[in-house]
HTML snippet that shows the backbone in 3Dmol.js (N, CA, C, O; Angstrom):
<script src="https://3Dmol.org/build/3Dmol-min.js"></script>
<div id="view" style="width:600px;height:400px;position:relative"></div>
<script>
const pdb = `
ATOM      1  N   MET A   1      71.950 122.755 115.080  1.00  0.00           N
ATOM      2  CA  MET A   1      72.844 123.035 114.479  1.00  0.00           C
ATOM      3  C   MET A   1      72.950 121.815 113.555  1.00  0.00           C
ATOM      4  O   MET A   1      73.654 122.139 112.598  1.00  0.00           O
ATOM      5  N   ILE A   2      72.562 120.620 113.457  1.00  0.00           N
ATOM      6  CA  ILE A   2      73.052 119.258 112.980  1.00  0.00           C
ATOM      7  C   ILE A   2      71.640 119.002 112.071  1.00  0.00           C
ATOM      8  O   ILE A   2      71.217 117.853 111.945  1.00  0.00           O
ATOM      9  N   GLU A   3      70.918 120.192 111.426  1.00  0.00           N
ATOM     10  CA  GLU A   3      69.811 120.057 110.635  1.00  0.00           C
ATOM     11  C   GLU A   3      71.174 121.415 109.503  1.00  0.00           C
ATOM     12  O   GLU A   3      71.290 121.456 108.278  1.00  0.00           O
ATOM     13  N   ASN A   4      71.812 122.144 110.393  1.00  0.00           N
ATOM     14  CA  ASN A   4      72.445 122.856 109.051  1.00  0.00           C
ATOM     15  C   ASN A   4      73.086 122.240 108.393  1.00  0.00           C
ATOM     16  O   ASN A   4      73.222 122.263 107.170  1.00  0.00           O
ATOM     17  N   MET A   5      73.596 121.557 109.246  1.00  0.00           N
ATOM     18  CA  MET A   5      74.732 120.342 108.644  1.00  0.00           C
ATOM     19  C   MET A   5      74.085 120.062 107.498  1.00  0.00           C
ATOM     20  O   MET A   5      73.998 120.957 106.658  1.00  0.00           O
ATOM     21  N   GLN A   6      73.472 118.689 107.227  1.00  0.00           N
ATOM     22  CA  GLN A   6      72.258 117.934 107.241  1.00  0.00           C
ATOM     23  C   GLN A   6      71.852 118.970 105.152  1.00  0.00           C
ATOM     24  O   GLN A   6      72.257 118.618 104.044  1.00  0.00           O
ATOM     25  N   SER A   7      71.091 120.004 105.486  1.00  0.00           N
ATOM     26  CA  SER A   7      71.442 120.250 104.936  1.00  0.00           C
ATOM     27  C   SER A   7      71.802 120.121 103.510  1.00  0.00           C
ATOM     28  O   SER A   7      71.525 119.650 102.407  1.00  0.00           O
ATOM     29  N   VAL A   8      73.210 121.397 104.792  1.00  0.00           N
ATOM     30  CA  VAL A   8      74.383 121.847 104.071  1.00  0.00           C
ATOM     31  C   VAL A   8      74.828 120.404 102.535  1.00  0.00           C
ATOM     32  O   VAL A   8      74.992 120.563 101.326  1.00  0.00           O
ATOM     33  N   LEU A   9      74.869 119.286 103.317  1.00  0.00           N
ATOM     34  CA  LEU A   9      75.339 118.305 103.313  1.00  0.00           C
ATOM     35  C   LEU A   9      74.594 117.741 101.511  1.00  0.00           C
ATOM     36  O   LEU A   9      74.914 117.836 100.326  1.00  0.00           O
ATOM     37  N   ALA A  10      73.274 117.054 102.496  1.00  0.00           N
ATOM     38  CA  ALA A  10      71.953 117.064 101.119  1.00  0.00           C
ATOM     39  C   ALA A  10      72.155 118.059  99.751  1.00  0.00           C
ATOM     40  O   ALA A  10      71.538 117.551  98.815  1.00  0.00           O
ATOM     41  N   PHE A  11      72.841 119.337  99.349  1.00  0.00           N
ATOM     42  CA  PHE A  11      72.848 120.774  98.715  1.00  0.00           C
ATOM     43  C   PHE A  11      74.241 120.259  98.519  1.00  0.00           C
ATOM     44  O   PHE A  11      74.075 120.211  97.300  1.00  0.00           O
ATOM     45  N   GLY A  12      75.675 119.761  98.688  1.00  0.00           N
ATOM     46  CA  GLY A  12      76.881 119.455  98.153  1.00  0.00           C
ATOM     47  C   GLY A  12      76.860 118.435  97.101  1.00  0.00           C
ATOM     48  O   GLY A  12      77.314 118.683  95.984  1.00  0.00           O
ATOM     49  N   LEU A  13      76.329 117.241  97.419  1.00  0.00           N
ATOM     50  CA  LEU A  13      76.481 115.530  97.227  1.00  0.00           C
ATOM     51  C   LEU A  13      75.134 116.687  95.409  1.00  0.00           C
ATOM     52  O   LEU A  13      74.157 117.434  95.361  1.00  0.00           O
ATOM     53  N   PRO A  14      76.610 115.674  93.912  1.00  0.00           N
ATOM     54  CA  PRO A  14      76.185 115.956  93.294  1.00  0.00           C
ATOM     55  C   PRO A  14      75.488 114.532  93.118  1.00  0.00           C
ATOM     56  O   PRO A  14      75.998 113.511  93.580  1.00  0.00           O
ATOM     57  N   GLY A  15      73.962 114.544  92.227  1.00  0.00           N
ATOM     58  CA  GLY A  15      73.323 114.004  92.159  1.00  0.00           C
ATOM     59  C   GLY A  15      73.777 113.514  90.346  1.00  0.00           C
ATOM     60  O   GLY A  15      74.844 113.797  89.802  1.00  0.00           O
ATOM     61  N   SER A  16      72.679 112.776  89.748  1.00  0.00           N
ATOM     62  CA  SER A  16      73.050 111.425  88.686  1.00  0.00           C
ATOM     63  C   SER A  16      73.230 112.487  87.748  1.00  0.00           C
ATOM     64  O   SER A  16      74.423 112.754  87.612  1.00  0.00           O
ATOM     65  N   TRP A  17      72.614 113.048  87.191  1.00  0.00           N
ATOM     66  CA  TRP A  17      72.393 114.249  86.093  1.00  0.00           C
ATOM     67  C   TRP A  17      73.861 114.182  86.390  1.00  0.00           C
ATOM     68  O   TRP A  17      74.623 113.319  85.953  1.00  0.00           O
ATOM     69  N   GLU A  18      74.262 115.436  87.380  1.00  0.00           N
ATOM     70  CA  GLU A  18      75.416 116.267  87.322  1.00  0.00           C
ATOM     71  C   GLU A  18      76.779 115.398  86.926  1.00  0.00           C
ATOM     72  O   GLU A  18      77.450 115.738  85.952  1.00  0.00           O
ATOM     73  N   TRP A  19      77.330 113.663  88.169  1.00  0.00           N
ATOM     74  CA  TRP A  19      77.682 113.309  87.580  1.00  0.00           C
ATOM     75  C   TRP A  19      77.606 112.627  85.754  1.00  0.00           C
ATOM     76  O   TRP A  19      78.821 112.442  85.684  1.00  0.00           O
ATOM     77  N   MET A  20      77.164 112.232  84.561  1.00  0.00           N
ATOM     78  CA  MET A  20      76.258 112.615  83.753  1.00  0.00           C
ATOM     79  C   MET A  20      76.873 113.648  82.794  1.00  0.00           C
ATOM     80  O   MET A  20      77.423 113.450  81.710  1.00  0.00           O
ATOM     81  N   VAL A  21      76.706 114.503  83.283  1.00  0.00           N
ATOM     82  CA  VAL A  21      77.351 116.154  82.529  1.00  0.00           C
ATOM     83  C   VAL A  21      79.193 116.025  82.891  1.00  0.00           C
ATOM     84  O   VAL A  21      79.926 116.337  81.952  1.00  0.00           O
ATOM     85  N   VAL A  22      80.072 115.444  84.614  1.00  0.00           N
ATOM     86  CA  VAL A  22      81.002 115.769  84.005  1.00  0.00           C
ATOM     87  C   VAL A  22      81.707 114.161  83.308  1.00  0.00           C
ATOM     88  O   VAL A  22      82.730 113.947  82.658  1.00  0.00           O
ATOM     89  N   LEU A  23      81.179 113.724  83.549  1.00  0.00           N
ATOM     90  CA  LEU A  23      81.924 112.496  83.109  1.00  0.00           C
ATOM     91  C   LEU A  23      81.661 112.455  80.601  1.00  0.00           C
ATOM     92  O   LEU A  23      82.358 111.719  79.903  1.00  0.00           O
ATOM     93  N   VAL A  24      80.870 113.150  80.175  1.00  0.00           N
ATOM     94  CA  VAL A  24      80.894 113.513  79.028  1.00  0.00           C
ATOM     95  C   VAL A  24      81.490 114.399  78.959  1.00  0.00           C
ATOM     96  O   VAL A  24      82.433 114.056  78.246  1.00  0.00           O
ATOM     97  N   ILE A  25      81.660 115.700  79.302  1.00  0.00           N
ATOM     98  CA  ILE A  25      83.228 116.576  80.013  1.00  0.00           C
ATOM     99  C   ILE A  25      84.640 115.705  79.830  1.00  0.00           C
ATOM    100  O   ILE A  25      85.046 115.619  78.671  1.00  0.00           O
ATOM    101  N   ALA A  26      85.191 115.246  80.562  1.00  0.00           N
ATOM    102  CA  ALA A  26      86.071 113.785  80.464  1.00  0.00           C
ATOM    103  C   ALA A  26      86.397 113.483  79.668  1.00  0.00           C
ATOM    104  O   ALA A  26      87.623 113.499  79.558  1.00  0.00           O
ATOM    105  N   VAL A  27      85.508 112.933  78.402  1.00  0.00           N
ATOM    106  CA  VAL A  27      84.882 111.906  77.789  1.00  0.00           C
ATOM    107  C   VAL A  27      85.411 113.281  76.278  1.00  0.00           C
ATOM    108  O   VAL A  27      85.944 112.894  75.238  1.00  0.00           O
ATOM    109  N   LEU A  28      85.057 114.930  76.587  1.00  0.00           N
ATOM    110  CA  LEU A  28      85.528 115.186  75.500  1.00  0.00           C
ATOM    111  C   LEU A  28      86.741 116.251  75.523  1.00  0.00           C
ATOM    112  O   LEU A  28      86.980 117.235  74.824  1.00  0.00           O
ATOM    113  N   ILE A  29      87.393 115.666  76.586  1.00  0.00           N
ATOM    114  CA  ILE A  29      88.839 116.369  76.896  1.00  0.00           C
ATOM    115  C   ILE A  29      89.706 115.825  76.926  1.00  0.00           C
ATOM    116  O   ILE A  29      90.780 116.400  76.754  1.00  0.00           O
ATOM    117  N   PHE A  30      89.643 114.476  77.154  1.00  0.00           N
ATOM    118  CA  PHE A  30      90.111 113.582  77.039  1.00  0.00           C
ATOM    119  C   PHE A  30      90.464 112.365  75.893  1.00  0.00           C
ATOM    120  O   PHE A  30      91.491 111.761  75.583  1.00  0.00           O
ATOM    121  N   GLY A  31      89.268 112.344  75.510  1.00  0.00           N
ATOM    122  CA  GLY A  31      89.126 111.484  74.480  1.00  0.00           C
ATOM    123  C   GLY A  31      89.871 110.399  74.647  1.00  0.00           C
ATOM    124  O   GLY A  31      89.779 109.745  75.686  1.00  0.00           O
ATOM    125  N   ARG A  32      91.090 109.899  73.207  1.00  0.00           N
ATOM    126  CA  ARG A  32      92.142 109.003  73.275  1.00  0.00           C
ATOM    127  C   ARG A  32      92.209 108.538  74.971  1.00  0.00           C
ATOM    128  O   ARG A  32      91.689 107.529  75.449  1.00  0.00           O
ATOM    129  N   ARG A  33      92.641 109.105  75.371  1.00  0.00           N
ATOM    130  CA  ARG A  33      93.624 109.444  76.772  1.00  0.00           C
ATOM    131  C   ARG A  33      92.585 108.859  77.535  1.00  0.00           C
ATOM    132  O   ARG A  33      93.082 108.142  78.404  1.00  0.00           O
ATOM    133  N   LEU A  34      91.965 108.864  77.553  1.00  0.00           N
ATOM    134  CA  LEU A  34      91.472 108.305  79.093  1.00  0.00           C
ATOM    135  C   LEU A  34      91.672 106.137  79.523  1.00  0.00           C
ATOM    136  O   LEU A  34      92.128 105.586  80.525  1.00  0.00           O
ATOM    137  N   PRO A  35      91.156 105.613  78.384  1.00  0.00           N
ATOM    138  CA  PRO A  35      91.587 104.689  78.659  1.00  0.00           C
ATOM    139  C   PRO A  35      93.483 104.492  79.473  1.00  0.00           C
ATOM    140  O   PRO A  35      93.895 104.179  80.590  1.00  0.00           O
ATOM    141  N   GLU A  36      94.155 104.895  78.125  1.00  0.00           N
ATOM    142  CA  GLU A  36      95.506 105.097  79.492  1.00  0.00           C
ATOM    143  C   GLU A  36      95.511 105.512  80.674  1.00  0.00           C
ATOM    144  O   GLU A  36      96.343 105.135  81.500  1.00  0.00           O
ATOM    145  N   ILE A  37      94.494 106.427  80.941  1.00  0.00           N
ATOM    146  CA  ILE A  37      95.045 107.457  82.224  1.00  0.00           C
ATOM    147  C   ILE A  37      94.188 106.025  83.592  1.00  0.00           C
ATOM    148  O   ILE A  37      94.651 105.653  84.670  1.00  0.00           O
ATOM    149  N   ALA A  38      92.805 105.573  82.853  1.00  0.00           N
ATOM    150  CA  ALA A  38      92.321 104.617  83.821  1.00  0.00           C
ATOM    151  C   ALA A  38      93.135 103.478  83.605  1.00  0.00           C
ATOM    152  O   ALA A  38      93.317 102.925  84.690  1.00  0.00           O
ATOM    153  N   ARG A  39      93.729 102.859  82.635  1.00  0.00           N
ATOM    154  CA  ARG A  39      95.162 101.097  83.247  1.00  0.00           C
ATOM    155  C   ARG A  39      96.138 102.216  83.796  1.00  0.00           C
ATOM    156  O   ARG A  39      96.188 101.759  84.938  1.00  0.00           O
ATOM    157  N   GLY A  40      96.925 103.297  83.853  1.00  0.00           N
ATOM    158  CA  GLY A  40      97.316 104.168  84.960  1.00  0.00           C
ATOM    159  C   GLY A  40      97.202 103.851  85.811  1.00  0.00           C
ATOM    160  O   GLY A  40      98.110 103.345  86.470  1.00  0.00           O
ATOM    161  N   LEU A  41      96.039 103.999  86.193  1.00  0.00           N
ATOM    162  CA  LEU A  41      95.578 104.635  87.457  1.00  0.00           C
ATOM    163  C   LEU A  41      95.622 102.682  88.397  1.00  0.00           C
ATOM    164  O   LEU A  41      96.393 102.371  89.305  1.00  0.00           O
ATOM    165  N   GLY A  42      94.428 101.662  87.682  1.00  0.00           N
ATOM    166  CA  GLY A  42      94.799 100.095  88.169  1.00  0.00           C
ATOM    167  C   GLY A  42      96.186  99.840  87.868  1.00  0.00           C
ATOM    168  O   GLY A  42      96.721  98.922  88.489  1.00  0.00           O
ATOM    169  N   LYS A  43      96.562 100.201  87.399  1.00  0.00           N
ATOM    170  CA  LYS A  43      98.816  99.466  87.568  1.00  0.00           C
ATOM    171  C   LYS A  43      98.956 100.143  88.557  1.00  0.00           C
ATOM    172  O   LYS A  43     100.149 100.087  88.855  1.00  0.00           O
ATOM    173  N   SER A  44      98.223 100.984  89.499  1.00  0.00           N
ATOM    174  CA  SER A  44      99.373 101.906  90.674  1.00  0.00           C
ATOM    175  C   SER A  44      97.977 101.703  91.651  1.00  0.00           C
ATOM    176  O   SER A  44      98.097 102.395  92.662  1.00  0.00           O
ATOM    177  N   ILE A  45      96.565 100.871  91.623  1.00  0.00           N
ATOM    178  CA  ILE A  45      96.513 100.663  92.884  1.00  0.00           C
ATOM    179  C   ILE A  45      97.131  99.351  93.302  1.00  0.00           C
ATOM    180  O   ILE A  45      97.289  98.851  94.416  1.00  0.00           O
ATOM    181  N   THR A  46      97.595  98.723  91.456  1.00  0.00           N
ATOM    182  CA  THR A  46      97.388  97.168  91.898  1.00  0.00           C
ATOM    183  C   THR A  46      99.254  97.189  92.914  1.00  0.00           C
ATOM    184  O   THR A  46      99.882  96.317  93.514  1.00  0.00           O
ATOM    185  N   GLU A  47      99.492  98.574  92.640  1.00  0.00           N
ATOM    186  CA  GLU A  47     100.818  98.649  92.900  1.00  0.00           C
ATOM    187  C   GLU A  47     101.237  99.030  94.427  1.00  0.00           C
ATOM    188  O   GLU A  47     102.340  99.030  94.974  1.00  0.00           O
ATOM    189  N   PHE A  48      99.785  99.392  94.961  1.00  0.00           N
ATOM    190  CA  PHE A  48     100.259  99.913  96.170  1.00  0.00           C
ATOM    191  C   PHE A  48      99.623  98.745  97.142  1.00  0.00           C
ATOM    192  O   PHE A  48     100.313  98.322  98.070  1.00  0.00           O
ATOM    193  N   LYS A  49      98.243  98.207  96.906  1.00  0.00           N
ATOM    194  CA  LYS A  49      97.950  96.745  97.468  1.00  0.00           C
ATOM    195  C   LYS A  49      99.021  95.923  97.229  1.00  0.00           C
ATOM    196  O   LYS A  49      99.534  95.356  98.194  1.00  0.00           O
ATOM    197  N   LYS A  50      99.385  95.780  96.301  1.00  0.00           N
ATOM    198  CA  LYS A  50     100.785  94.477  96.898  1.00  0.00           C
ATOM    199  C   LYS A  50     101.612  95.411  97.208  1.00  0.00           C
ATOM    200  O   LYS A  50     102.360  95.550  96.241  1.00  0.00           O
ATOM    201  N   GLY A  51     101.890  96.135  98.038  1.00  0.00           N
ATOM    202  CA  GLY A  51     103.607  96.905  99.079  1.00  0.00           C
ATOM    203  C   GLY A  51     102.795  97.166  99.825  1.00  0.00           C
ATOM    204  O   GLY A  51     103.463  97.478 100.811  1.00  0.00           O
ATOM    205  N   VAL A  52     101.404  97.313 100.191  1.00  0.00           N
ATOM    206  CA  VAL A  52     100.887  97.380 101.948  1.00  0.00           C
ATOM    207  C   VAL A  52     101.170  95.006 101.821  1.00  0.00           C
ATOM    208  O   VAL A  52     101.622  94.419 102.804  1.00  0.00           O
ATOM    209  N   LYS A  53     100.884  94.416 100.845  1.00  0.00           N
ATOM    210  CA  LYS A  53     100.824  93.524 101.764  1.00  0.00           C
ATOM    211  C   LYS A  53     102.396  92.900 101.967  1.00  0.00           C
ATOM    212  O   LYS A  53     102.819  92.014 102.708  1.00  0.00           O
ATOM    213  N   GLU A  54     102.972  93.655 101.102  1.00  0.00           N
ATOM    214  CA  GLU A  54     104.505  93.103 101.496  1.00  0.00           C
ATOM    215  C   GLU A  54     104.941  94.019 102.840  1.00  0.00           C
ATOM    216  O   GLU A  54     105.735  93.526 103.641  1.00  0.00           O
ATOM    217  N   THR A  55     104.530  95.037 103.007  1.00  0.00           N
ATOM    218  CA  THR A  55     104.842  95.674 104.590  1.00  0.00           C
ATOM    219  C   THR A  55     103.757  94.374 105.473  1.00  0.00           C
ATOM    220  O   THR A  55     104.000  93.351 106.113  1.00  0.00           O
ATOM    221  N   GLU A  56     102.781  94.951 105.153  1.00  0.00           N
ATOM    222  CA  GLU A  56     102.120  93.449 106.565  1.00  0.00           C
ATOM    223  C   GLU A  56     102.423  92.040 106.540  1.00  0.00           C
ATOM    224  O   GLU A  56     101.962  91.333 107.437  1.00  0.00           O
ATOM    225  N   ASN A  57     103.538  91.256 105.121  1.00  0.00           N
ATOM    226  CA  ASN A  57     104.634  90.028 105.819  1.00  0.00           C
ATOM    227  C   ASN A  57     105.728  90.716 106.553  1.00  0.00           C
ATOM    228  O   ASN A  57     106.238  90.318 107.600  1.00  0.00           O
ATOM    229  N   GLU A  58     106.114  92.074 105.718  1.00  0.00           N
ATOM    230  CA  GLU A  58     107.717  91.670 106.441  1.00  0.00           C
ATOM    231  C   GLU A  58     106.865  92.491 107.837  1.00  0.00           C
ATOM    232  O   GLU A  58     107.783  93.097 108.390  1.00  0.00           O
ATOM    233  N   VAL A  59     105.501  92.787 108.669  1.00  0.00           N
ATOM    234  CA  VAL A  59     105.569  93.349 109.868  1.00  0.00           C
ATOM    235  C   VAL A  59     104.911  91.662 110.648  1.00  0.00           C
ATOM    236  O   VAL A  59     104.850  91.536 111.871  1.00  0.00           O
ATOM    237  N   LYS A  60     104.723  91.161 110.220  1.00  0.00           N
ATOM    238  CA  LYS A  60     104.511  90.194 110.706  1.00  0.00           C
ATOM    239  C   LYS A  60     105.374  88.718 110.872  1.00  0.00           C
ATOM    240  O   LYS A  60     104.960  87.581 111.096  1.00  0.00           O
ATOM    241  N   ASP A  61     106.850  89.289 110.649  1.00  0.00           N
ATOM    242  CA  ASP A  61     107.898  88.479 110.542  1.00  0.00           C
ATOM    243  C   ASP A  61     108.645  88.790 111.665  1.00  0.00           C
ATOM    244  O   ASP A  61     109.389  88.227 112.469  1.00  0.00           O
ATOM    245  N   ALA A  62     108.005  90.315 111.346  1.00  0.00           N
ATOM    246  CA  ALA A  62     109.200  90.601 112.856  1.00  0.00           C
ATOM    247  C   ALA A  62     108.703  89.794 114.096  1.00  0.00           C
ATOM    248  O   ALA A  62     109.274  89.063 114.906  1.00  0.00           O
ATOM    249  N   ILE A  63     107.060  90.330 113.881  1.00  0.00           N
ATOM    250  CA  ILE A  63     106.340  89.277 115.472  1.00  0.00           C
ATOM    251  C   ILE A  63     106.598  88.162 115.709  1.00  0.00           C
ATOM    252  O   ILE A  63     106.690  87.471 116.724  1.00  0.00           O
ATOM    253  N   ASP A  64     106.716  88.027 114.647  1.00  0.00           N
ATOM    254  CA  ASP A  64     107.055  85.495 115.103  1.00  0.00           C
ATOM    255  C   ASP A  64     109.001  85.827 115.050  1.00  0.00           C
ATOM    256  O   ASP A  64     109.591  84.831 115.469  1.00  0.00           O
ATOM    257  N   ASP A  65     109.822  86.800 114.696  1.00  0.00           N
ATOM    258  CA  ASP A  65     111.189  86.650 115.576  1.00  0.00           C
ATOM    259  C   ASP A  65     111.246  86.975 116.533  1.00  0.00           C
ATOM    260  O   ASP A  65     111.986  86.359 117.301  1.00  0.00           O
ATOM    261  N   ALA A  66     110.219  88.540 117.179  1.00  0.00           N
ATOM    262  CA  ALA A  66     110.492  88.064 117.878  1.00  0.00           C
ATOM    263  C   ALA A  66     109.751  87.356 119.231  1.00  0.00           C
ATOM    264  O   ALA A  66     110.177  87.044 120.343  1.00  0.00           O
ATOM    265  N   ASP A  67     108.455  87.262 118.585  1.00  0.00           N
ATOM    266  CA  ASP A  67     108.067  85.909 119.223  1.00  0.00           C
ATOM    267  C   ASP A  67     108.471  84.970 119.691  1.00  0.00           C
ATOM    268  O   ASP A  67     108.047  84.362 120.674  1.00  0.00           O
ATOM    269  N   GLU A  68     109.939  84.600 118.581  1.00  0.00           N
ATOM    270  CA  GLU A  68     111.096  83.625 118.884  1.00  0.00           C
ATOM    271  C   GLU A  68     111.015  83.604 120.900  1.00  0.00           C
ATOM    272  O   GLU A  68     110.508  83.265 121.970  1.00  0.00           O
ATOM    273  N   ILE A  69     112.682  84.756 119.551  1.00  0.00           N
ATOM    274  CA  ILE A  69     112.820  85.666 121.212  1.00  0.00           C
ATOM    275  C   ILE A  69     112.835  85.472 122.447  1.00  0.00           C
ATOM    276  O   ILE A  69     113.577  84.968 123.291  1.00  0.00           O
ATOM    277  N   ALA A  70     111.565  86.131 122.364  1.00  0.00           N
ATOM    278  CA  ALA A  70     110.930  86.253 124.030  1.00  0.00           C
ATOM    279  C   ALA A  70     111.086  84.831 124.126  1.00  0.00           C
ATOM    280  O   ALA A  70     111.875  84.586 125.039  1.00  0.00           O
ATOM    281  N   GLU A  71     110.521  83.434 123.377  1.00  0.00           N
ATOM    282  CA  GLU A  71     109.869  82.603 123.897  1.00  0.00           C
ATOM    283  C   GLU A  71     111.544  81.813 124.389  1.00  0.00           C
ATOM    284  O   GLU A  71     111.804  81.420 125.526  1.00  0.00           O
ATOM    285  N   ALA A  72     112.430  81.750 123.253  1.00  0.00           N
ATOM    286  CA  ALA A  72     113.498  81.161 124.545  1.00  0.00           C
ATOM    287  C   ALA A  72     114.897  82.113 125.353  1.00  0.00           C
ATOM    288  O   ALA A  72     115.981  81.686 125.750  1.00  0.00           O
ATOM    289  N   SER A  73     114.327  83.538 125.379  1.00  0.00           N
ATOM    290  CA  SER A  73     114.763  83.972 126.253  1.00  0.00           C
ATOM    291  C   SER A  73     113.965  83.303 128.032  1.00  0.00           C
ATOM    292  O   SER A  73     114.843  82.780 128.718  1.00  0.00           O
ATOM    293  N   THR A  74     112.961  83.299 128.510  1.00  0.00           N
ATOM    294  CA  THR A  74     112.262  83.265 128.773  1.00  0.00           C
ATOM    295  C   THR A  74     112.752  81.525 129.551  1.00  0.00           C
ATOM    296  O   THR A  74     113.269  81.255 130.635  1.00  0.00           O
ATOM    297  N   GLU A  75     112.419  80.890 128.719  1.00  0.00           N
ATOM    298  CA  GLU A  75     113.061  79.063 128.815  1.00  0.00           C
ATOM    299  C   GLU A  75     113.837  79.245 129.810  1.00  0.00           C
ATOM    300  O   GLU A  75     114.088  80.447 129.895  1.00  0.00           O
ATOM    301  N   PRO A  76     114.711  78.212 131.187  1.00  0.00           N
ATOM    302  CA  PRO A  76     114.930  77.689 131.507  1.00  0.00           C
ATOM    303  C   PRO A  76     115.705  77.117 131.269  1.00  0.00           C
ATOM    304  O   PRO A  76     115.591  75.910 131.056  1.00  0.00           O
ATOM    305  N   PRO A  77     116.818  77.767 131.209  1.00  0.00           N
ATOM    306  CA  PRO A  77     118.582  76.374 130.496  1.00  0.00           C
ATOM    307  C   PRO A  77     118.487  74.986 131.103  1.00  0.00           C
ATOM    308  O   PRO A  77     118.272  74.563 132.239  1.00  0.00           O
ATOM    309  N   LYS A  78     118.787  74.301 129.630  1.00  0.00           N
ATOM    310  CA  LYS A  78     118.671  72.512 130.237  1.00  0.00           C
ATOM    311  C   LYS A  78     119.594  72.801 130.797  1.00  0.00           C
ATOM    312  O   LYS A  78     120.278  73.742 130.395  1.00  0.00           O
ATOM    313  N   THR A  79     119.829  72.297 131.589  1.00  0.00           N
ATOM    314  CA  THR A  79     121.273  70.998 132.310  1.00  0.00           C
ATOM    315  C   THR A  79     121.279  69.189 132.223  1.00  0.00           C
ATOM    316  O   THR A  79     120.235  68.538 132.172  1.00  0.00           O
ATOM    317  N   GLU A  80     122.244  68.759 132.221  1.00  0.00           N
ATOM    318  CA  GLU A  80     122.144  67.445 131.971  1.00  0.00           C
ATOM    319  C   GLU A  80     121.817  67.344 133.677  1.00  0.00           C
ATOM    320  O   GLU A  80     122.125  68.186 134.521  1.00  0.00           O
ATOM    321  N   PRO A  81     121.038  65.934 133.913  1.00  0.00           N
ATOM    322  CA  PRO A  81     121.290  65.471 135.174  1.00  0.00           C
ATOM    323  C   PRO A  81     122.590  64.977 135.613  1.00  0.00           C
ATOM    324  O   PRO A  81     122.857  63.958 134.976  1.00  0.00           O
ATOM    325  N   GLU A  82     123.388  65.243 136.335  1.00  0.00           N
ATOM    326  CA  GLU A  82     124.615  64.708 137.653  1.00  0.00           C
ATOM    327  C   GLU A  82     124.681  62.872 137.410  1.00  0.00           C
ATOM    328  O   GLU A  82     123.832  62.067 137.792  1.00  0.00           O
ATOM    329  N   ASN A  83     125.396  62.707 136.994  1.00  0.00           N
ATOM    330  CA  ASN A  83     126.332  60.794 137.422  1.00  0.00           C
ATOM    331  C   ASN A  83     125.831  60.727 138.177  1.00  0.00           C
ATOM    332  O   ASN A  83     125.103  61.719 138.204  1.00  0.00           O
ATOM    333  N   GLN A  84     125.574  59.797 139.449  1.00  0.00           N
ATOM    334  CA  GLN A  84     126.170  59.864 140.437  1.00  0.00           C
ATOM    335  C   GLN A  84     126.592  58.003 140.453  1.00  0.00           C
ATOM    336  O   GLN A  84     125.804  57.361 139.759  1.00  0.00           O
ATOM    337  N   ASP A  85     127.201  57.532 140.834  1.00  0.00           N
ATOM    338  CA  ASP A  85     128.664  56.926 140.594  1.00  0.00           C
ATOM    339  C   ASP A  85     128.384  55.806 141.715  1.00  0.00           C
ATOM    340  O   ASP A  85     129.249  54.973 141.985  1.00  0.00           O
TER     341      ASP A  85
END
`;
const viewer = $3Dmol.createViewer("view");
viewer.addModel(pdb, "pdb");
viewer.setStyle({}, {cartoon: {color: "spectrum"}});
viewer.zoomTo();
viewer.render();
</script>
């Protein structure tokens, strides 16, 4: 069974010549629009990474706030020493 999967995977992956043909066809079809498409894709990736980083920061802040609240609730209340007159 594993041998069958390996042969299917090896057969299904395109080689270097296939990628060259795909690249040539893409240039012929899209022509001048290809740099615009690549630029838009780059901006999209940048915005996605920015959004992920903002989300990570918000989660870290929420965890820090929850830790502070948990620490404050577990500390014993502070009492003033009694004056002995």
